C-alpha positions in Angstrom: -8.6 10.8 -27.3 -7.0 7.8 -25.6 -8.3 4.4 -26.6 -9.2 2.0 -23.9 -7.6 -1.4 -24.0 -6.0 -3.8 -21.6 -2.3 -3.1 -21.9 0.5 -1.8 -19.8 1.6 1.7 -20.7 5.2 3.1 -20.3 6.0 3.9 -16.7 5.7 7.5 -15.6 8.9 9.3 -16.1 10.1 7.2 -19.0 8.8 9.3 -21.8 7.5 12.6 -20.4 9.8 15.4 -19.2 9.6 16.1 -15.5 8.5 19.8 -15.8 6.6 20.7 -12.6 6.7 20.0 -8.9 3.2 18.6 -8.4 0.8 16.7 -10.7 -2.8 16.5 -9.4 -5.0 13.8 -10.9 -8.7 14.3 -10.5 -10.7 11.2 -11.4 -14.4 11.7 -12.2 -17.4 10.4 -13.9 -19.5 13.5 -13.0 -19.1 17.2 -13.4 -16.0 18.6 -11.7 -16.5 22.2 -10.7 -16.5 21.7 -6.9 -13.1 20.1 -6.7 -11.6 22.1 -9.6 -12.5 25.4 -8.1 -11.1 24.4 -4.7 -7.9 22.9 -6.2 -7.1 25.7 -8.6 -7.8 28.4 -6.1 -5.4 26.7 -3.7 -2.7 26.0 -6.3 -2.9 29.5 -7.8 -2.5 31.1 -4.3 0.3 28.8 -3.5 2.1 29.6 -6.7 1.6 33.4 -6.1 3.1 33.0 -2.7 5.9 30.9 -3.9 6.8 31.5 -7.6 9.1 28.4 -7.6 6.1 26.1 -7.1 4.7 24.7 -10.3 1.8 22.4 -10.9 -0.5 20.7 -13.3 -4.0 19.4 -12.9 -5.0 16.4 -15.0 -8.7 15.6 -15.2 -9.4 12.0 -16.2 -13.0 11.6 -17.4 -13.7 7.9 -16.9 -16.3 7.4 -19.6 -18.9 9.8 -18.3 -22.2 10.3 -20.0 -22.6 14.0 -19.1 -20.6 17.1 -19.9 -17.6 16.4 -17.7 -15.0 16.8 -20.4 -16.6 20.0 -21.7 -16.7 21.5 -18.3 -13.1 20.5 -17.6 -11.9 22.0 -20.9 -13.3 25.4 -19.9 -10.7 25.3 -17.0 -8.1 24.4 -19.6 -9.0 27.5 -21.6 -9.0 29.7 -18.5 -5.7 28.5 -17.0 -3.8 27.2 -20.0 -2.9 23.7 -21.1 0.3 23.8 -19.2 -1.7 23.9 -16.0 -4.9 22.0 -16.8 -5.2 19.0 -19.1 -8.2 16.7 -19.8 -8.0 13.0 -20.6 -11.3 11.5 -21.9 -11.7 7.7 -21.8 -14.1 6.5 -24.5 -15.4 3.8 -22.1 -15.4 3.5 -18.4 -12.4 1.4 -17.4 -12.7 1.7 -13.7 -11.0 4.0 -11.2 -7.7 2.1 -11.2 -7.5 2.2 -15.0 -8.3 5.9 -15.0 -5.7 6.7 -12.3 -3.1 4.8 -14.2 -3.8 6.7 -17.4 -3.4 9.9 -15.5 -0.2 8.8 -13.8 1.4 7.9 -17.1 0.5 11.3 -18.6 1.8 13.3 -15.6 4.9 15.4 -15.5 5.3 16.2 -11.8 8.0 15.3 -9.3 5.2 14.3 -7.0 1.8 12.9 -8.1 -1.4 13.4 -6.2 -4.5 11.3 -6.9 -7.8 12.7 -5.7 -11.5 12.0 -6.2 -13.2 14.9 -7.9 -16.3 14.8 -5.6 -14.6 17.1 -3.0 -14.9 14.6 -0.1 -11.3 15.5 0.9 -10.3 19.1 1.3 -7.6 19.9 -1.3 -5.3 22.0 1.0 -4.8 18.7 3.0 -2.2 17.9 0.3 0.2 19.8 2.6 -0.4 17.1 5.2 0.6 14.5 2.7 3.7 16.4 1.7 4.8 16.5 5.3 4.1 12.8 5.6 6.4 12.2 2.6 9.0 14.5 4.0 9.0 12.7 7.3 9.9 9.4 5.5 13.2 10.7 4.1 15.7 9.5 3.1 13.6 7.9 0.4 15.1 4.7 -1.0 15.6 5.1 -4.7 13.5 8.3 -4.4 10.4 6.2 -3.7 7.8 7.1 -1.0 4.0 7.2 -0.7 1.7 9.2 1.7 -1.8 7.9 2.0 -4.7 10.0 3.2 -6.6 8.3 6.0 -10.1 8.5 7.5 -9.3 5.9 10.2 -9.5 8.7 12.9 -13.1 9.2 11.9 -14.1 5.5 12.2 -15.9 5.8 15.5 -18.1 8.7 14.2 -18.8 6.8 10.9 -19.8 3.6 12.8 -22.4 5.6 14.8 -24.0 6.8 11.5 -23.9 3.4 9.7 -26.3 0.5 9.9 -25.0 -2.7 11.6 -24.9 -4.4 8.2 -22.7 -1.7 6.7 -20.5 -1.8 9.8 -20.1 -5.5 9.5 -19.2 -5.2 5.8 -16.6 -2.6 6.7 -14.9 -4.7 9.3 -15.1 -7.8 7.1 -13.3 -5.9 4.3 -10.7 -4.5 6.6 -10.0 -8.0 7.9 -9.6 -9.4 4.4 -7.3 -6.5 3.4 -5.1 -7.2 6.4 -5.2 -11.0 6.1 -4.7 -11.3 2.3 -2.8 -8.2 1.1 -1.7 -5.2 3.1 -0.5 -5.0 6.7 -0.2 -1.8 8.8 -2.4 0.5 6.8 -5.8 1.1 8.4 -7.4 2.9 5.5 -6.4 1.6 2.1 -9.4 3.0 0.2 -9.1 6.8 0.8 -8.8 8.3 -2.7 -6.3 10.9 -1.5 -2.7 9.7 -2.0 0.6 11.4 -2.8 3.4 9.5 -4.5 6.9 10.4 -5.6 7.4 10.1 -9.3 9.6 7.1 -8.9 7.2 5.3 -6.6 4.3 5.9 -9.1 6.4 4.5 -11.9 7.3 1.3 -10.1 3.8 0.6 -8.6 1.5 1.6 -11.5 3.6 -0.2 -14.1 2.9 -3.4 -12.2 -0.8 -2.7 -11.5 -3.4 -5.1 -12.8 -6.7 -4.3 -11.0 -8.6 -1.5 -12.6 -11.7 -1.3 -10.4 -12.1 -0.1 -6.8 -9.7 -2.6 -5.2 -6.8 -1.2 -7.1 -5.7 0.8 -4.0 -5.1 -2.5 -2.2 -3.0 -3.9 -5.0 -1.1 -0.6 -5.3 -0.1 -0.8 -1.6 0.5 -4.6 -1.8 3.1 -3.8 -4.6 4.6 -0.9 -2.6 5.0 -3.1 0.5 6.6 -5.9 -1.5 9.1 -3.4 -3.0 9.7 -2.0 0.5 8.6 1.5 -0.5 8.0 3.5 2.7 4.4 4.4 3.3 3.0 7.1 5.6 -0.6 7.1 6.7 -1.8 10.6 7.3 -5.1 11.8 8.8 -7.1 14.1 6.5 -10.4 15.9 6.6 -13.2 14.0 4.9 -16.9 14.7 4.3 -19.5 12.1 3.2 -20.7 13.3 -0.3 -24.2 12.3 -1.3 -24.1 9.9 -4.3 -20.4 9.0 -3.8 -21.0 5.8 -1.8 -20.7 2.4 -3.3 -23.7 0.1 -3.4 -23.0 -1.7 -0.2 -23.4 -5.5 -0.7 -22.5 -6.1 -4.3 -19.6 -3.6 -4.3 -18.1 -5.1 -1.2 -18.6 -8.6 -2.6 -16.8 -7.6 -5.8 -13.9 -6.0 -3.8 -13.7 -9.1 -1.6 -13.3 -11.2 -4.7 -10.7 -8.9 -6.0 -8.7 -9.2 -2.8 -8.7 -12.9 -3.1 -7.8 -12.7 -6.7 -4.8 -10.4 -6.0 -3.5 -12.8 -3.3 -3.9 -15.9 -5.4 -2.5 -14.4 -8.6 0.7 -13.3 -6.9 0.9 -16.5 -4.8 0.6 -18.7 -7.9 3.1 -16.7 -9.9 0.6 -15.6 -12.5 1.5 -12.0 -11.6 5.1 -11.4 -10.7 7.0 -8.6 -9.0 10.8 -8.0 -9.3 12.5 -6.7 -6.3 15.5 -4.7 -7.2 16.4 -3.5 -3.7 18.0 -5.8 -1.1 16.1 -6.4 2.1 17.7 -4.8 5.1 
């Protein structure tokens, strides 16, 4: 059982053999059957249709207080440990910390991160794969495809209160002003990275809570890793929302923290590729 501590782990690809085409990270603090059933049904059908396709599903239990790990281990027994693995964190360390643990335990050529609440339909991974393919040639084999809900913004505004809409626009402005340009939806939990891109970005990641996506993309843009934003299907899941005011306030503080830390040199990034 992995211990939780604030340290940087070896980058993905430096100590585990690349043994499958796709690693799927499901991050959860609640029971996982909805997304697991959908994911494994899709992956098994895809493998049956194309025997050269190989995959693994890694469930990261981020310090849950229910039976999440036990439920996930049943899938491991059913499908085998080569296809399903479970990582249980003793304490909740935040979504960013949980994703990073999964990334550094993965063995795939491409790494998919997804929330286990089923808000995004799993077959949409094919849209992300196409987004990655369209970015080729990949510099140093690095590329990222981000699932996006930006095309649903008008519909979501109609269903939100004015206060939540104001918070949303305020957060989007801070993301654009302080950290990430050109990506309309940084917070969608459905992202696909090449192994090399995951290694470079997650080995430099500091933020472990909800704003980690912003730092991840900030690092990627600094390193000139190509990024595709791809529209995906998304459904509001009851109980999956953040508490509006305090969560957005914390994320706003994290955005400012990210910008200041890098600006002051407390956090540093090394760019190995020359700017064109």
